[in-house]
C-alpha positions in Angstrom: 106.5 102.0 115.0 104.3 102.0 111.9 104.6 105.8 111.5 108.0 105.1 110.0 106.3 103.8 106.9 103.5 106.2 106.7 104.8 108.3 103.8 106.4 105.6 101.8 103.8 102.8 102.3 100.5 104.3 103.4 98.7 100.9 103.0 101.1 99.3 105.3 100.7 102.1 107.8 96.9 101.6 107.7 97.1 97.9 108.6 99.6 98.6 111.3 97.2 101.3 112.7 94.4 98.7 112.7 96.6 96.6 115.1 97.2 99.7 117.2 93.5 100.6 117.3 92.6 97.0 118.2 95.1 97.1 121.1 93.6 100.4 122.3 90.2 98.8 122.4 91.5 96.1 124.8 89.6 93.4 123.1 91.7 90.3 122.5 89.7 88.9 119.6 90.1 92.3 117.8 93.8 92.3 118.4 94.2 88.7 117.2 92.1 89.5 114.0 94.1 92.7 113.3 97.4 90.9 113.9 96.4 88.0 111.5 95.4 90.5 108.8 98.8 92.3 109.3 100.8 89.1 109.1 98.9 88.0 106.0 99.4 91.3 104.2 103.1 91.3 105.1 103.6 87.7 103.8 102.0 88.6 100.5 104.0 91.8 100.3 107.3 90.3 101.2 107.0 87.2 99.1 105.8 88.9 95.9 108.2 89.6 93.1 106.9 93.1 92.7 108.1 94.0 96.3 111.7 93.1 95.4 111.4 95.4 92.4 110.0 98.3 94.6 112.5 97.8 97.3 115.7 97.1 95.3 116.9 100.7 95.5 115.5 101.5 99.0 117.5 99.6 101.6 115.9 101.6 104.5 112.4 100.6 103.4 113.5 97.0 102.8 114.8 96.8 106.4 111.7 98.4 107.8 109.4 95.9 106.0 111.6 93.0 106.9 111.6 93.8 110.7 108.3 95.4 111.2 106.4 92.2 111.6 108.8 91.2 114.4 108.3 94.5 116.1 104.5 94.2 115.9 104.7 90.7 117.2 106.6 91.9 120.3 104.1 94.6 121.0 101.2 92.1 120.7 102.9 89.5 123.0 103.4 92.2 125.6 99.8 93.4 125.2 98.5 89.9 125.6 100.6 89.2 128.6 99.5 92.5 130.3 95.8 92.4 129.5 93.3 90.5 131.6 92.0 87.3 130.2 
C-alpha cells in the first residue's frame, strides 16, 4: 500500500512502513503507537495549506494521500481482529 508513495513522498512511506513493521512484530501496543503517529502525521499533512499547494497539480498523489489513512485503518482493524489479545 504505502509503496505507492515511496518515490513522491518518502517521509509518508517511512511512517507507513513503521506501521507495517509494528504489525510484523505482532505487538499490539507497537501497532497502536505507530498507527497514532501515522494518523497524526496525515492530519497535519492534509490540513496544512502547503499540502494543497504541493498537490494542486497532482491529482493521483492527492487521491493517494486522501485514501491512504482509510486503507491503513482497514489493515490495522484486520490485524487487531486476527491477533491474539
